[in-house]
C-alpha positions as CSV (number, residue, x, y, z in Angstrom):
1,M,-38.1,163.6,-38.3
2,N,-34.7,163.5,-40.2
3,K,-35.3,164.9,-43.7
4,L,-31.8,164.6,-44.7
5,P,-31.9,161.1,-46.1
6,V,-35.0,161.9,-48.0
7,F,-33.3,165.1,-49.4
8,E,-30.2,163.0,-50.5
9,W,-32.5,160.4,-52.0
10,F,-34.0,163.0,-54.3
11,A,-30.9,165.0,-55.0
12,A,-29.1,161.8,-56.2
13,Q,-32.0,161.7,-59.1
14,G,-31.4,165.1,-59.9
15,D,-32.9,168.8,-59.1
16,V,-35.4,168.6,-56.1
17,L,-38.1,171.1,-55.7
18,V,-38.4,172.1,-51.9
19,T,-41.5,173.9,-50.4
20,V,-40.6,176.1,-47.5
21,N,-43.1,177.4,-45.0
22,T,-41.6,180.8,-44.5
23,S,-43.3,181.6,-41.1
24,V,-40.8,178.8,-39.6
25,A,-37.9,180.3,-37.4
26,G,-34.4,180.4,-39.0
27,V,-35.4,180.5,-42.6
28,D,-33.3,183.0,-44.4
29,I,-34.7,184.2,-47.9
30,P,-34.9,187.6,-49.5
31,S,-37.7,189.9,-47.4
32,R,-39.8,190.0,-50.6
33,L,-40.2,186.4,-50.5
34,R,-41.1,186.3,-46.7
35,Q,-44.7,188.0,-47.8
36,Q,-45.6,184.5,-49.0
37,E,-46.4,181.7,-46.6
38,V,-45.1,179.0,-48.6
39,V,-42.3,179.6,-51.3
40,D,-40.7,176.7,-53.8
41,F,-37.0,176.6,-54.5
42,I,-35.2,174.4,-56.8
43,L,-32.2,172.8,-55.5
44,G,-29.3,170.6,-57.3
45,E,-26.0,170.9,-58.7
46,T,-27.0,173.2,-61.7
47,P,-29.2,175.5,-60.1
48,T,-27.3,176.0,-56.9
49,P,-23.9,174.2,-57.5
50,K,-22.8,175.4,-53.8
51,M,-25.6,173.9,-51.6
52,A,-25.0,172.2,-48.5
53,A,-27.2,169.9,-46.7
54,D,-26.6,168.7,-43.2
55,E,-28.7,167.6,-40.2
56,H,-29.7,170.8,-39.5
57,G,-31.2,172.1,-42.9
58,V,-30.0,173.4,-46.5
59,N,-27.7,176.0,-47.2
60,A,-27.7,177.6,-50.8
61,A,-26.7,180.8,-52.8
62,M,-29.3,181.8,-55.1
63,R,-29.9,184.7,-57.6
64,F,-33.1,186.6,-57.1
65,G,-33.6,189.6,-59.5
66,G,-29.7,189.5,-60.4
67,A,-28.9,189.8,-56.7
68,L,-27.1,187.0,-54.9
69,H,-28.8,185.7,-51.5
70,D,-27.5,182.9,-49.1
71,C,-30.4,181.0,-48.4
72,Y,-31.1,178.8,-45.4
73,F,-34.2,176.3,-45.0
74,P,-33.9,174.3,-41.4
75,W,-35.5,171.1,-42.1
76,E,-38.4,172.0,-40.0
77,A,-39.6,174.6,-42.3
78,V,-39.5,172.3,-45.4
79,I,-43.2,170.7,-46.0
80,Q,-42.6,169.1,-49.2
81,M,-39.7,167.6,-51.7
82,S,-40.4,166.5,-55.2
83,G,-38.3,165.4,-58.1
84,Q,-39.2,164.0,-61.4
85,D,-41.2,161.0,-60.4
86,S,-42.2,161.4,-56.9
87,V,-43.4,163.7,-54.1
88,I,-43.4,163.5,-50.4
89,Q,-44.9,165.8,-48.0
90,F,-44.3,166.4,-44.5
91,R,-46.4,167.1,-41.4
92,N,-47.2,171.0,-41.3
93,P,-44.5,172.7,-38.9
94,T,-47.2,174.8,-37.4
95,A,-49.2,171.9,-35.8
96,A,-45.7,170.4,-34.6
97,T,-44.4,173.4,-32.9
98,G,-47.6,174.9,-31.5
99,T,-47.1,178.3,-33.3
100,E,-50.3,179.6,-34.9
101,P,-50.6,179.8,-38.6
102,R,-50.7,183.3,-40.1
103,P,-54.7,184.3,-40.3
104,S,-55.7,185.4,-43.9
105,P,-56.7,189.0,-44.6
106,A,-60.4,187.9,-44.8
107,A,-60.5,186.3,-41.6
108,Q,-59.0,189.1,-39.8
109,K,-61.8,191.2,-41.1
110,K,-64.6,188.7,-40.1
111,K,-63.5,188.5,-36.3
112,K,-65.5,190.7,-34.3
113,S,-64.6,191.9,-30.8
114,G,-67.5,190.4,-29.0
115,L,-67.8,193.8,-26.9
116,R,-71.1,196.2,-27.5
117,L,-71.3,199.7,-26.3
118,V,-74.2,200.3,-23.9
119,K,-75.5,203.8,-23.2
């Protein structure tokens, strides 16, 4: 899906809250944020004045704890956009790409091997 026109529509109204799935290939964010599966970013003229969006994704320099990081979100990673009066959600990229979502720690603990030791 071409998400650029949707992003441009939201951006024309002001700042855009973009929700990003960090497990999608190509996402470039600070390493400490990669620990979260989904992260929200505010993009717009005031918070990210050097932002650039094209048919492939969004590039924006942002500050995190005082340090500047050049972030990049391919459109496949953007799962939601919202403005002051509206929200749009997109299909989960893990379903579209066939990649497996990260299992939760609780799910990993419950998983049993199915093997038994027989003496």
